[in-house]
MDTraj code that builds the backbone (N, CA, C; nanometers):
import mdtraj as md
import numpy as np

residues = "UNK UNK UNK UNK UNK UNK UNK UNK UNK UNK UNK UNK UNK UNK UNK UNK UNK UNK UNK UNK UNK UNK UNK UNK UNK UNK UNK UNK UNK UNK UNK UNK UNK UNK UNK UNK UNK UNK UNK UNK UNK UNK UNK UNK UNK UNK UNK UNK UNK UNK UNK UNK UNK UNK UNK UNK UNK UNK UNK UNK UNK UNK UNK UNK UNK UNK UNK UNK UNK UNK UNK UNK UNK UNK UNK UNK UNK UNK UNK UNK UNK UNK UNK UNK UNK UNK UNK UNK UNK UNK UNK UNK UNK UNK UNK UNK UNK UNK UNK UNK UNK UNK UNK UNK UNK UNK UNK UNK UNK UNK UNK UNK UNK UNK UNK UNK UNK UNK UNK UNK UNK UNK UNK UNK UNK UNK UNK UNK UNK UNK UNK UNK UNK UNK UNK UNK UNK UNK UNK UNK UNK UNK UNK UNK UNK UNK UNK UNK UNK UNK UNK UNK UNK UNK UNK UNK UNK UNK UNK UNK UNK UNK UNK UNK UNK UNK UNK UNK UNK UNK UNK UNK UNK UNK UNK UNK UNK UNK UNK UNK UNK UNK UNK UNK UNK UNK UNK UNK UNK UNK UNK UNK UNK UNK UNK UNK UNK UNK UNK UNK UNK UNK UNK UNK UNK UNK UNK UNK UNK UNK UNK UNK UNK UNK UNK UNK".split()
xyz = np.array([
    [0.0836, -0.1207, 0.0000],
    [0.0000, 0.0000, 0.0000],
    [0.0872, 0.1259, 0.0000],
    [0.1912, 0.1272, 0.0828],
    [0.2809, 0.2420, 0.0908],
    [0.3529, 0.2626, -0.0423],
    [0.3890, 0.1482, -0.1073],
    [0.4573, 0.1568, -0.2352],
    [0.3679, 0.2229, -0.3387],
    [0.2387, 0.1845, -0.3407],
    [0.1430, 0.2412, -0.4354],
    [0.1258, 0.3910, -0.4118],
    [0.1206, 0.4288, -0.2832],
    [0.1029, 0.5697, -0.2494],
    [0.2227, 0.6516, -0.2957],
    [0.3440, 0.5964, -0.2776],
    [0.4641, 0.6663, -0.3220],
    [0.4653, 0.6814, -0.4736],
    [0.4225, 0.5752, -0.5430],
    [0.4164, 0.5805, -0.6891],
    [0.3186, 0.6886, -0.7336],
    [0.2028, 0.6977, -0.6627],
    [0.1018, 0.7982, -0.6954],
    [0.1594, 0.9386, -0.6799],
    [0.2338, 0.9614, -0.5723],
    [0.2933, 1.0933, -0.5499],
    [0.3941, 1.1273, -0.6595],
    [0.4724, 1.0271, -0.7002],
    [0.5705, 1.0490, -0.8062],
    [0.5011, 1.0846, -0.9370],
    [0.3910, 1.0128, -0.9674],
    [0.3159, 1.0391, -1.0904],
    [0.2592, 1.1796, -1.0899],
    [0.2016, 1.2211, -0.9735],
    [0.1454, 1.3552, -0.9624],
    [0.2535, 1.4597, -0.9794],
    [0.3686, 1.4374, -0.9166],
    [0.4787, 1.5332, -0.9259],
    [0.5270, 1.5455, -1.0702],
    [0.5405, 1.4314, -1.1389],
    [0.5836, 1.4339, -1.2779],
    [0.4814, 1.5030, -1.3660],
    [0.3525, 1.4801, -1.3354],
    [0.2459, 1.5447, -1.4111],
    [0.2537, 1.6955, -1.3966],
    [0.2748, 1.7404, -1.2722],
    [0.2833, 1.8843, -1.2461],
    [0.3991, 1.9469, -1.3217],
    [0.5140, 1.8780, -1.3193],
    [0.6305, 1.9301, -1.3880],
    [0.6072, 1.9361, -1.5386],
    [0.5398, 1.8358, -1.5907],
    [0.5126, 1.8307, -1.7334],
    [0.4186, 1.9425, -1.7743],
    [0.3126, 1.9633, -1.6967],
    [0.2159, 2.0672, -1.7287],
    [0.2799, 2.2045, -1.7239],
    [0.3593, 2.2293, -1.6184],
    [0.4186, 2.3611, -1.6025],
    [0.5323, 2.3871, -1.7002],
    [0.5827, 2.2811, -1.7608],
    [0.6872, 2.2986, -1.8606],
    [0.6274, 2.3260, -1.9979],
    [0.4948, 2.3091, -2.0088],
    [0.4275, 2.3281, -2.1370],
    [0.4138, 2.4767, -2.1679],
    [0.3677, 2.5046, -2.2885],
    [0.3463, 2.6440, -2.3277],
    [0.2351, 2.7056, -2.2442],
    [0.2646, 2.8198, -2.1839],
    [0.1665, 2.8875, -2.1006],
    [0.0725, 2.9706, -2.1871],
    [-0.0520, 2.9826, -2.1421],
    [-0.1427, 3.0801, -2.2006],
    [-0.0938, 3.2194, -2.1621],
    [-0.1105, 3.3143, -2.2490],
    [-0.0636, 3.4501, -2.2209],
    [-0.1764, 3.5351, -2.1643],
    [-0.1404, 3.6253, -2.0726],
    [-0.2359, 3.7235, -2.0246],
    [-0.1998, 3.8581, -2.0868],
    [-0.2903, 3.9539, -2.0768],
    [-0.2730, 4.0800, -2.1485],
    [-0.1711, 4.1733, -2.0841],
    [-0.1282, 4.1439, -1.9625],
    [-0.0360, 4.2326, -1.8932],
    [0.1065, 4.1791, -1.9029],
    [0.1951, 4.2638, -1.9527],
    [0.3335, 4.2232, -1.9747],
    [0.4113, 4.2238, -1.8438],
    [0.4757, 4.1134, -1.8142],
    [0.5530, 4.1005, -1.6911],
    [0.6768, 4.1888, -1.6935],
    [0.7049, 4.2525, -1.5792],
    [0.8295, 4.3266, -1.5648],
    [0.9423, 4.2253, -1.5494],
    [1.0260, 4.2180, -1.6468],
    [1.1310, 4.1171, -1.6449],
    [1.2504, 4.1640, -1.5620],
    [1.3411, 4.0705, -1.5414],
    [1.4619, 4.1004, -1.4661],
    [1.5405, 4.2129, -1.5343],
    [1.5918, 4.3067, -1.4545],
    [1.6705, 4.4221, -1.4986],
    [1.5862, 4.5312, -1.5639],
    [1.4525, 4.5207, -1.5556],
    [1.3663, 4.6270, -1.6071],
    [1.3807, 4.7519, -1.5208],
    [1.3862, 4.8668, -1.5846],
    [1.3959, 4.9947, -1.5126],
    [1.2573, 5.0579, -1.5036],
    [1.2186, 5.1002, -1.3843],
    [1.0910, 5.1679, -1.3646],
    [1.1125, 5.2898, -1.2757],
    [1.0189, 5.3823, -1.2812],
    [1.0265, 5.5012, -1.1970],
    [0.8885, 5.5298, -1.1376],
    [0.8864, 5.6101, -1.0314],
    [0.7613, 5.6449, -0.9627],
    [0.7510, 5.7964, -0.9586],
    [0.6531, 5.8505, -1.0328],
    [0.6385, 5.9956, -1.0422],
    [0.4925, 6.0357, -1.0251],
    [0.4693, 6.1305, -0.9327],
    [0.3339, 6.1838, -0.9098],
    [0.2323, 6.0727, -0.8860],
    [0.2722, 5.9718, -0.8084],
    [0.1809, 5.8641, -0.7726],
    [0.1590, 5.7599, -0.8797],
    [0.2392, 5.7617, -0.9852],
    [0.2224, 5.6653, -1.0945],
    [0.3548, 5.5971, -1.1261],
    [0.3475, 5.4680, -1.1591],
    [0.4644, 5.3913, -1.1989],
    [0.4783, 5.3969, -1.3504],
    [0.6022, 5.4144, -1.3970],
    [0.6280, 5.4272, -1.5397],
    [0.7484, 5.3422, -1.5790],
    [0.7452, 5.2965, -1.7040],
    [0.8608, 5.2234, -1.7569],
    [0.9440, 5.3121, -1.8490],
    [0.8928, 5.4314, -1.8810],
    [0.9713, 5.5266, -1.9597],
    [1.0621, 5.6028, -1.8639],
    [1.1893, 5.5679, -1.8669],
    [1.2843, 5.6173, -1.7677],
    [1.3926, 5.7017, -1.8345],
    [1.4206, 5.8178, -1.7761],
    [1.5341, 5.8998, -1.8188],
    [1.6530, 5.8640, -1.7304],
    [1.7385, 5.7816, -1.7830],
    [1.8471, 5.7250, -1.7019],
    [1.9461, 5.8302, -1.6532],
    [1.9563, 5.9433, -1.7229],
    [2.0546, 6.0443, -1.6828],
    [2.0198, 6.1093, -1.5486],
    [1.8911, 6.0989, -1.5080],
    [1.8493, 6.1576, -1.3806],
    [1.8754, 6.0645, -1.2624],
    [1.9048, 5.9392, -1.2901],
    [1.9262, 5.8380, -1.1851],
    [1.8070, 5.8256, -1.0904],
    [1.6892, 5.8684, -1.1373],
    [1.5684, 5.8631, -1.0540],
    [1.4825, 5.7442, -1.0969],
    [1.5400, 5.6245, -1.0832],
    [1.4682, 5.5059, -1.1245],
    [1.5124, 5.3861, -1.0410],
    [1.4409, 5.2761, -1.0573],
    [1.4682, 5.1533, -0.9831],
    [1.4891, 5.0403, -1.0830],
    [1.5735, 4.9478, -1.0468],
    [1.6011, 4.8320, -1.1313],
    [1.5456, 4.7072, -1.0629],
    [1.4596, 4.6377, -1.1343],
    [1.4022, 4.5150, -1.0779],
    [1.4954, 4.3973, -1.0989],
    [1.5088, 4.3174, -0.9966],
    [1.5835, 4.1918, -1.0078],
    [1.5064, 4.0822, -0.9358],
    [1.5114, 3.9625, -0.9903],
    [1.4454, 3.8482, -0.9265],
    [1.5395, 3.7869, -0.8244],
    [1.4892, 3.7598, -0.7060],
    [1.5710, 3.7003, -0.6008],
    [1.6130, 3.5596, -0.6392],
    [1.7165, 3.5110, -0.5746],
    [1.7629, 3.3752, -0.6000],
    [1.6887, 3.2779, -0.5090],
    [1.6804, 3.1521, -0.5513],
    [1.6124, 3.0516, -0.4710],
    [1.4942, 2.9915, -0.5449],
    [1.4313, 2.8938, -0.4826],
    [1.3177, 2.8243, -0.5435],
    [1.1985, 2.9174, -0.5578],
    [1.1599, 2.9833, -0.4480],
    [1.0495, 3.0779, -0.4510],
    [1.1056, 3.2167, -0.4776],
    [1.0936, 3.2619, -0.6013],
    [1.1500, 3.3913, -0.6378],
    [1.0516, 3.5040, -0.6072],
    [1.1069, 3.6206, -0.5776],
    [1.0252, 3.7396, -0.5589],
    [1.1040, 3.8581, -0.6114],
    [1.0381, 3.9722, -0.6223],
    [1.0977, 4.0883, -0.6869],
    [1.1723, 4.1760, -0.5881],
    [1.2923, 4.2149, -0.6239],
    [1.3718, 4.3087, -0.5455],
    [1.4043, 4.4295, -0.6335],
    [1.4131, 4.5464, -0.5711],
    [1.4395, 4.6684, -0.6469],
    [1.5642, 4.7374, -0.5933],
    [1.6474, 4.7833, -0.6861],
    [1.7772, 4.8433, -0.6524],
    [1.7885, 4.9823, -0.7145],
    [1.8713, 5.0645, -0.6534],
    [1.9038, 5.1954, -0.7088],
    [2.0020, 5.1780, -0.8229],
    [2.0187, 5.2782, -0.9097],
    [2.1165, 5.2691, -1.0200],
    [2.2582, 5.2410, -0.9707],
    [2.2884, 5.2800, -0.8471],
    [2.4215, 5.2565, -0.7905],
    [2.4415, 5.1124, -0.7462],
    [2.3323, 5.0326, -0.7483],
    [2.3395, 4.8949, -0.7023],
    [2.2938, 4.8769, -0.5598],
    [2.2572, 4.9874, -0.4937],
    [2.2112, 4.9813, -0.3553],
    [2.0723, 4.9172, -0.3476],
    [2.0574, 4.8195, -0.2580],
    [1.9273, 4.7556, -0.2375],
    [1.8303, 4.8553, -0.1746],
    [1.7081, 4.8620, -0.2275],
    [1.6097, 4.9569, -0.1763],
    [1.4925, 4.8881, -0.1066],
    [1.4229, 4.7983, -0.1777],
    [1.3063, 4.7336, -0.1174],
    [1.2720, 4.6069, -0.1945],
    [1.1857, 4.5247, -0.1347],
    [1.1423, 4.3998, -0.1965],
    [0.9902, 4.3959, -0.2049],
    [0.9405, 4.3275, -0.3053],
    [0.7988, 4.2962, -0.3157],
    [0.7829, 4.1473, -0.2878],
    [0.6702, 4.1095, -0.2320],
    [0.6487, 3.9681, -0.1987],
    [0.5933, 3.8898, -0.3175],
    [0.5907, 3.9528, -0.4335],
    [0.5315, 3.8908, -0.5510],
    [0.6394, 3.8463, -0.6484],
    [0.6005, 3.7562, -0.7386],
    [0.6966, 3.7055, -0.8360],
    [0.6503, 3.7278, -0.9800],
    [0.5368, 3.7934, -0.9990],
    [0.4914, 3.8331, -1.1331],
    [0.4370, 3.9746, -1.1194],
    [0.5058, 4.0716, -1.1777],
    [0.4697, 4.2121, -1.1608],
    [0.4433, 4.2767, -1.2960],
    [0.3453, 4.3662, -1.3003],
    [0.3165, 4.4387, -1.4230],
    [0.2610, 4.5761, -1.3870],
    [0.2711, 4.6686, -1.4829],
    [0.2187, 4.8041, -1.4637],
    [0.0926, 4.8191, -1.5475],
    [-0.0155, 4.8616, -1.4822],
    [-0.1434, 4.8808, -1.5493],
    [-0.1945, 5.0203, -1.5155],
    [-0.1964, 5.1061, -1.6177],
    [-0.2474, 5.2417, -1.6001],
    [-0.1795, 5.3153, -1.4846],
    [-0.0473, 5.3011, -1.4770],
    [0.0289, 5.3692, -1.3736],
    [0.0326, 5.2987, -1.2395],
    [-0.0318, 5.1851, -1.2301],
    [-0.0350, 5.1077, -1.1053],
    [0.0611, 4.9900, -1.1154],
    [0.1404, 4.9683, -1.0116],
    [0.2282, 4.8521, -1.0061],
    [0.1529, 4.7404, -0.9350],
    [0.1201, 4.6371, -1.0106],
    [0.0434, 4.5237, -0.9597],
    [0.1342, 4.4020, -0.9524],
    [0.1276, 4.3294, -0.8437],
    [0.2065, 4.2079, -0.8288],
    [0.1180, 4.0898, -0.7939],
    [0.1614, 3.9725, -0.8360],
    [0.0886, 3.8487, -0.8064],
    [0.1833, 3.7510, -0.7385],
    [0.1356, 3.6883, -0.6329],
    [0.2157, 3.5902, -0.5602],
    [0.1702, 3.4494, -0.5949],
    [0.2587, 3.3718, -0.6534],
    [0.2276, 3.2319, -0.6828],
    [0.2228, 3.1459, -0.5571],
    [0.2695, 3.1993, -0.4453],
    [0.2710, 3.1217, -0.3210],
    [0.1422, 3.1331, -0.2413],
    [0.0620, 3.2358, -0.2712],
    [-0.0642, 3.2452, -0.1963],
    [-0.1827, 3.2892, -0.2803],
    [-0.1676, 3.2910, -0.4144],
    [-0.2790, 3.3229, -0.5047],
    [-0.3428, 3.4578, -0.4735],
    [-0.2610, 3.5603, -0.4520],
    [-0.3120, 3.6926, -0.4208],
    [-0.2477, 3.7982, -0.5102],
    [-0.3245, 3.9049, -0.5354],
    [-0.2755, 4.0208, -0.6089],
    [-0.2552, 4.1367, -0.5113],
    [-0.1511, 4.2162, -0.5385],
    [-0.1214, 4.3319, -0.4541],
    [-0.0938, 4.4541, -0.5422],
    [-0.1284, 4.5715, -0.4877],
    [-0.0884, 4.6972, -0.5513],
    [0.0173, 4.7630, -0.4644],
    [0.1237, 4.8139, -0.5294],
    [0.2360, 4.8714, -0.4560],
    [0.2439, 5.0229, -0.4765],
    [0.2670, 5.0924, -0.3672],
    [0.2902, 5.2365, -0.3707],
    [0.4203, 5.2670, -0.2986],
    [0.4758, 5.3816, -0.3301],
    [0.6073, 5.4166, -0.2765],
    [0.6005, 5.5511, -0.2040],
    [0.6594, 5.5552, -0.0845],
    [0.6679, 5.6795, -0.0083],
    [0.8021, 5.6840, 0.0628],
    [0.8841, 5.7834, 0.0243],
    [1.0173, 5.7986, 0.0816],
    [1.0984, 5.6684, 0.0710],
    [1.0950, 5.6103, -0.0491],
    [1.1685, 5.4865, -0.0794],
    [1.1251, 5.3664, 0.0046],
    [1.0056, 5.3750, 0.0623],
    [0.9489, 5.2616, 0.1354],
    [0.8266, 5.2123, 0.0599],
    [0.8250, 5.0823, 0.0352],
    [0.7187, 5.0226, -0.0441],
    [0.6053, 4.9741, 0.0468],
    [0.4819, 5.0087, 0.0121],
    [0.3649, 4.9609, 0.0857],
    [0.2797, 4.8756, -0.0073],
    [0.2260, 4.7672, 0.0457],
    [0.1470, 4.6737, -0.0340],
    [0.0032, 4.6711, 0.0149],
    [-0.0894, 4.6696, -0.0804],
    [-0.2308, 4.6576, -0.0477],
    [-0.2896, 4.5412, -0.1263],
    [-0.3528, 4.4484, -0.0558],
    [-0.4113, 4.3329, -0.1225],
    [-0.5347, 4.3736, -0.2013],
    [-0.5448, 4.3262, -0.3243],
    [-0.6599, 4.3577, -0.4081],
    [-0.7763, 4.2655, -0.3762],
    [-0.8959, 4.3212, -0.3724],
    [-1.0160, 4.2427, -0.3502],
    [-1.0639, 4.1776, -0.4783],
    [-1.1646, 4.0921, -0.4653],
    [-1.2150, 4.0169, -0.5809],
    [-1.2693, 4.1087, -0.6895],
    [-1.3369, 4.2161, -0.6508],
    [-1.3932, 4.3077, -0.7500],
    [-1.2830, 4.3778, -0.8285],
    [-1.1751, 4.4151, -0.7614],
    [-1.0634, 4.4797, -0.8293],
    [-0.9942, 4.3836, -0.9258],
    [-0.9779, 4.2583, -0.8826],
    [-0.9171, 4.1578, -0.9702],
    [-1.0068, 4.1321, -1.0906],
    [-1.1386, 4.1314, -1.0672],
    [-1.2328, 4.1103, -1.1769],
    [-1.2231, 4.2216, -1.2801],
    [-1.2020, 4.3448, -1.2336],
    [-1.1855, 4.4572, -1.3262],
    [-1.0593, 4.4425, -1.4094],
    [-0.9558, 4.3833, -1.3512],
    [-0.8317, 4.3602, -1.4253],
    [-0.8476, 4.2482, -1.5274],
    [-0.9294, 4.1477, -1.4936],
    [-0.9474, 4.0300, -1.5785],
    [-1.0968, 4.0058, -1.6023],
    [-1.1620, 4.0903, -1.6818],
    [-1.3079, 4.0786, -1.7010],
    [-1.3519, 3.9508, -1.7716],
    [-1.2621, 3.8848, -1.8421],
    [-1.2996, 3.7632, -1.9151],
    [-1.2808, 3.6363, -1.8318],
    [-1.2428, 3.6530, -1.7039],
    [-1.2192, 3.5386, -1.6163],
    [-1.3303, 3.5270, -1.5121],
    [-1.3575, 3.4039, -1.4731],
    [-1.4468, 3.3769, -1.3607],
    [-1.3631, 3.3600, -1.2354],
    [-1.3952, 3.4346, -1.1314],
    [-1.3177, 3.4290, -1.0070],
    [-1.3808, 3.3304, -0.9094],
    [-1.2975, 3.2429, -0.8567],
    [-1.3384, 3.1482, -0.7536],
    [-1.2550, 3.1759, -0.6292],
    [-1.3219, 3.2032, -0.5187],
    [-1.2509, 3.2344, -0.3948],
    [-1.2367, 3.1092, -0.3075],
    [-1.1250, 3.1000, -0.2385],
    [-1.0995, 2.9851, -0.1511],
    [-1.2090, 2.9715, -0.0454],
    [-1.2633, 3.0827, 0.0001],
    [-1.3683, 3.0788, 0.1026],
    [-1.4979, 3.0173, 0.0513],
    [-1.5108, 3.0014, -0.0805],
    [-1.6322, 2.9434, -0.1382],
    [-1.6307, 2.7912, -0.1362],
    [-1.5154, 2.7308, -0.1119],
    [-1.5084, 2.5849, -0.1027],
    [-1.5760, 2.5385, 0.0260],
    [-1.6346, 2.4187, 0.0221],
    [-1.7027, 2.3650, 0.1397],
    [-1.6044, 2.3490, 0.2555],
    [-1.6384, 2.3971, 0.3754],
    [-1.5482, 2.3834, 0.4902],
    [-1.5346, 2.2398, 0.5388],
    [-1.6263, 2.1519, 0.4975],
    [-1.6208, 2.0121, 0.5423],
    [-1.5545, 1.9203, 0.4400],
    [-1.5777, 1.9457, 0.3118],
    [-1.5225, 1.8582, 0.2073],
    [-1.4143, 1.9264, 0.1236],
    [-1.4020, 2.0583, 0.1364],
    [-1.3082, 2.1358, 0.0547],
    [-1.3360, 2.1207, -0.0945],
    [-1.4635, 2.1004, -0.1279],
    [-1.5045, 2.0866, -0.2674],
    [-1.5900, 2.2063, -0.3105],
    [-1.5906, 2.2316, -0.4406],
    [-1.6741, 2.3368, -0.4971],
    [-1.7179, 2.2941, -0.6368],
    [-1.8487, 2.2989, -0.6619],
    [-1.9027, 2.2645, -0.7928],
    [-1.9271, 2.3921, -0.8735],
    [-1.8825, 2.3925, -0.9983],
    [-1.9084, 2.5053, -1.0864],
    [-1.9511, 2.4531, -1.2232],
    [-2.0268, 2.5353, -1.2957],
    [-2.0737, 2.4982, -1.4282],
    [-1.9803, 2.5548, -1.5338],
    [-1.9459, 2.4715, -1.6289],
    [-1.8535, 2.5126, -1.7338],
    [-1.9248, 2.5827, -1.8486],
    [-2.0400, 2.5303, -1.8912],
    [-2.1048, 2.5814, -2.0102],
    [-2.0444, 2.5213, -2.1356],
    [-2.0791, 2.5756, -2.2501],
    [-2.0334, 2.5201, -2.3774],
    [-1.8943, 2.5691, -2.4167],
    [-1.8556, 2.6864, -2.3694],
    [-1.7271, 2.7431, -2.4075],
    [-1.6187, 2.7080, -2.3065],
    [-1.4937, 2.7296, -2.3457],
    [-1.3836, 2.7138, -2.2514],
    [-1.4011, 2.8117, -2.1364],
    [-1.3600, 2.7705, -2.0180],
    [-1.3812, 2.8502, -1.8976],
    [-1.2480, 2.8996, -1.8439],
    [-1.2298, 3.0311, -1.8391],
    [-1.1110, 3.0910, -1.7794],
    [-1.1366, 3.1169, -1.6312],
    [-1.0513, 3.0609, -1.5472],
    [-1.0713, 3.0699, -1.4025],
    [-0.9554, 3.1409, -1.3344],
    [-0.9885, 3.2163, -1.2302],
    [-0.8888, 3.2680, -1.1371],
    [-0.9240, 3.2144, -0.9991],
    [-0.8353, 3.1357, -0.9420],
    [-0.8538, 3.0888, -0.8044],
    [-0.7888, 3.1932, -0.7147],
    [-0.8720, 3.2677, -0.6418],
    [-0.8253, 3.3798, -0.5613],
    [-0.8317, 3.3443, -0.4137],
    [-0.7218, 3.3640, -0.3452],
    [-0.7137, 3.3307, -0.2030],
    [-0.7588, 3.4504, -0.1195],
    [-0.8771, 3.4407, -0.0599],
    [-0.9273, 3.5479, 0.0262],
    [-0.9184, 3.5079, 0.1736],
    [-0.8255, 3.4167, 0.2045],
    [-0.8040, 3.3707, 0.3417],
    [-0.6586, 3.4004, 0.3801],
    [-0.6217, 3.3584, 0.5011],
    [-0.4820, 3.3748, 0.5441],
    [-0.4000, 3.2485, 0.5190],
    [-0.4539, 3.1568, 0.4409],
    [-0.3833, 3.0322, 0.4100],
    [-0.2700, 3.0575, 0.3111],
    [-0.1627, 2.9829, 0.3266],
    [-0.0465, 2.9951, 0.2403],
    [-0.0419, 2.8747, 0.1469],
    [-0.0137, 2.8960, 0.0183],
    [-0.0194, 2.7886, -0.0798],
    [0.1164, 2.7574, -0.1419],
    [0.2182, 2.7613, -0.0619],
    [0.3506, 2.7255, -0.1087],
    [0.3533, 2.5781, -0.1496],
    [0.4078, 2.5505, -0.2673],
    [0.4203, 2.4137, -0.3203],
    [0.2856, 2.3470, -0.3491],
    [0.1809, 2.4260, -0.3656],
    [0.0517, 2.3719, -0.4103],
    [0.0470, 2.3748, -0.5631],
    [-0.0112, 2.2670, -0.6217],
    [-0.0225, 2.2585, -0.7669],
    [-0.1587, 2.2022, -0.8054],
    [-0.1975, 2.2278, -0.9310],
    [-0.3220, 2.1733, -0.9842],
    [-0.2936, 2.0422, -1.0566],
    [-0.3804, 1.9442, -1.0371],
    [-0.3751, 1.8193, -1.1124],
    [-0.5193, 1.7818, -1.1474],
    [-0.5360, 1.6902, -1.2408],
    [-0.6702, 1.6608, -1.2910],
    [-0.6919, 1.5120, -1.3108],
    [-0.8197, 1.4755, -1.3317],
    [-0.8477, 1.3388, -1.3745],
    [-0.8694, 1.3371, -1.5256],
    [-0.9773, 1.3995, -1.5723],
    [-1.0031, 1.3986, -1.7165],
    [-1.0302, 1.5378, -1.7715],
    [-0.9969, 1.6404, -1.6950],
    [-1.0155, 1.7768, -1.7442],
    [-0.8970, 1.8166, -1.8304],
    [-0.9242, 1.8718, -1.9441],
    [-0.8190, 1.9251, -2.0296],
    [-0.8021, 2.0719, -1.9940],
    [-0.6864, 2.1084, -1.9379],
    [-0.6655, 2.2462, -1.8951],
    [-0.5279, 2.2951, -1.9371],
    [-0.5132, 2.4264, -1.9356],
    [-0.3841, 2.4899, -1.9597],
    [-0.3616, 2.5956, -1.8532],
    [-0.2352, 2.6163, -1.8205],
    [-0.1978, 2.7193, -1.7236],
    [-0.1680, 2.8499, -1.7937],
    [-0.1989, 2.9581, -1.7261],
    [-0.1449, 3.0877, -1.7643],
    [-0.0114, 3.1018, -1.6906],
    [0.0548, 3.2179, -1.7080],
    [0.1834, 3.2354, -1.6398],
    [0.1648, 3.2400, -1.4890],
    [0.0468, 3.2782, -1.4441],
    [0.0179, 3.2866, -1.3015],
    [-0.0424, 3.1547, -1.2561],
    [0.0063, 3.1035, -1.1447],
    [-0.0301, 2.9689, -1.1037],
    [-0.1800, 2.9530, -1.0772],
    [-0.2466, 3.0593, -1.0330],
    [-0.3891, 3.0494, -1.0002],
    [-0.4820, 3.0736, -1.1169],
    [-0.4284, 3.0906, -1.2378],
    [-0.5104, 3.1129, -1.3562],
    [-0.5132, 2.9877, -1.4420],
    [-0.6338, 2.9457, -1.4827],
    [-0.6508, 2.8222, -1.5583],
    [-0.7467, 2.8424, -1.6740],
    [-0.7257, 2.7667, -1.7802],
    [-0.8232, 2.7565, -1.8884],
    [-0.8782, 2.6143, -1.8869],
    [-1.0066, 2.5988, -1.8557],
    [-1.0709, 2.4678, -1.8486],
    [-1.1388, 2.4379, -1.9813],
    [-1.1041, 2.3242, -2.0419],
    [-1.1609, 2.2894, -2.1716],
    [-1.2708, 2.1834, -2.1624],
    [-1.2614, 2.0943, -2.0643],
    [-1.3589, 1.9862, -2.0513],
    [-1.4152, 1.9802, -1.9101],
    [-1.5226, 1.9081, -1.8943],
    [-1.5794, 1.8837, -1.7617],
    [-1.4970, 1.7773, -1.6906],
    [-1.5033, 1.7800, -1.5584],
    [-1.4283, 1.6818, -1.4816],
    [-1.3885, 1.7350, -1.3459],
    [-1.2713, 1.6951, -1.3003],
    [-1.2259, 1.7297, -1.1662],
    [-1.0884, 1.7943, -1.1720],
    [-1.0723, 1.9027, -1.0960],
    [-0.9419, 1.9670, -1.0814],
    [-0.9070, 1.9693, -0.9336],
    [-0.7917, 1.9165, -0.9000],
    [-0.7495, 1.9096, -0.7600],
    [-0.6327, 2.0047, -0.7360],
    [-0.6473, 2.0863, -0.6331],
    [-0.5399, 2.1746, -0.5900],
    [-0.4816, 2.1163, -0.4622],
    [-0.3563, 2.0736, -0.4689],
    [-0.2984, 2.0046, -0.3534],
    [-0.1484, 2.0276, -0.3467],
    [-0.0941, 1.9975, -0.2324],
    [0.0503, 2.0079, -0.2108],
    [0.1120, 1.8716, -0.2386],
    [0.1460, 1.8505, -0.3671],
    [0.2025, 1.7231, -0.4128],
    [0.1139, 1.6043, -0.3767],
    [-0.0177, 1.6212, -0.3905],
    [-0.1105, 1.5112, -0.3687],
    [-0.1507, 1.4878, -0.2253],
    [-0.1002, 1.5696, -0.1327],
    [-0.1330, 1.5511, 0.0091],
    [-0.2756, 1.5956, 0.0387],
    [-0.3330, 1.5339, 0.1403],
    [-0.4625, 1.5776, 0.1939],
    [-0.4571, 1.5578, 0.3451],
    [-0.3953, 1.6531, 0.4133],
    [-0.3792, 1.6444, 0.5579],
    [-0.4437, 1.7658, 0.6234],
    [-0.4454, 1.7661, 0.7538],
    [-0.5035, 1.8782, 0.8268],
    [-0.4240, 2.0059, 0.8010],
    [-0.2934, 1.9919, 0.7918],
    [-0.2083, 2.1082, 0.7677],
    [-0.2119, 2.1484, 0.6201],
    [-0.2120, 2.0491, 0.5330],
    [-0.2121, 2.0758, 0.3895],
    [-0.3308, 2.0053, 0.3231],
    [-0.4512, 2.0537, 0.3434],
    [-0.5678, 1.9898, 0.2816],
    [-0.5737, 2.0216, 0.1324],
    [-0.6353, 1.9309, 0.0571],
    [-0.6530, 1.9624, -0.0839],
    [-0.7859, 2.0320, -0.1051],
    [-0.7986, 2.0960, -0.2210],
    [-0.9195, 2.1654, -0.2613],
    [-0.9591, 2.1101, -0.3988],
    [-1.0859, 2.0723, -0.4134],
    [-1.1304, 2.0039, -0.5336],
    [-1.2384, 2.0856, -0.6041],
    [-1.2148, 2.1109, -0.7335],
    [-1.3118, 2.1782, -0.8186],
    [-1.3821, 2.0725, -0.9040],
    [-1.5133, 2.0669, -0.8949],
    [-1.5916, 1.9763, -0.9772],
    [-1.6511, 2.0574, -1.0907],
    [-1.6026, 2.0363, -1.2112],
    [-1.6475, 2.1100, -1.3290],
    [-1.7606, 2.0330, -1.3945],
    [-1.8791, 2.0878, -1.3918],
    [-1.9973, 2.0179, -1.4440],
    [-2.0584, 2.0935, -1.5624],
])
top = md.Topology()
chain = top.add_chain()
for i, resn in enumerate(residues, 1):
    res = top.add_residue(resn, chain, resSeq=i)
    for name in ("N", "CA", "C"):
        top.add_atom(name, md.element.get_by_symbol(name[0]), res)
traj = md.Trajectory(xyz[None], top)
């Protein structure tokens, strides 16, 4: 029995790696890549930078398994960090997404100190009007399941964490649902009906319970 369980975990892990290595669906917001220069002027973030003024920040991705964004001065001096690993500028707003907890944040700057504000479901919906938002709090507290209707068309989903739960090392796996990932871990394109499981390498424990989406 233990051997079978270990084999199952290996299969799930390999499946996750295979899916995430596949071509990602693209979202409309361009990610701020490593070494991108940005500036903050009159309450707005901009990528059009006049380098001769030295009034800008350079983004760099931290080292390690769980990467996040760090910002440096032109001199190389470390200034501040964001807790997100996918950042983009939308209408002068610096928005970040954390793959570790399925949350979006907006960042503002005051005296070289970065402040983060978590975006609510309505704000995320305005950013992604073509997506259906599913909140973690909507899953059953007893079974951790949630039933949703797919309809005839492909279903774009955002799994949004509106709790204090942390989702480090959580991944999506399926039985017979055909899905694709966007660049953000909590964004999915569902093509068929079936089951989608969100779990920490297949675990279902009190500390790391799984969450199951039933697509009908």
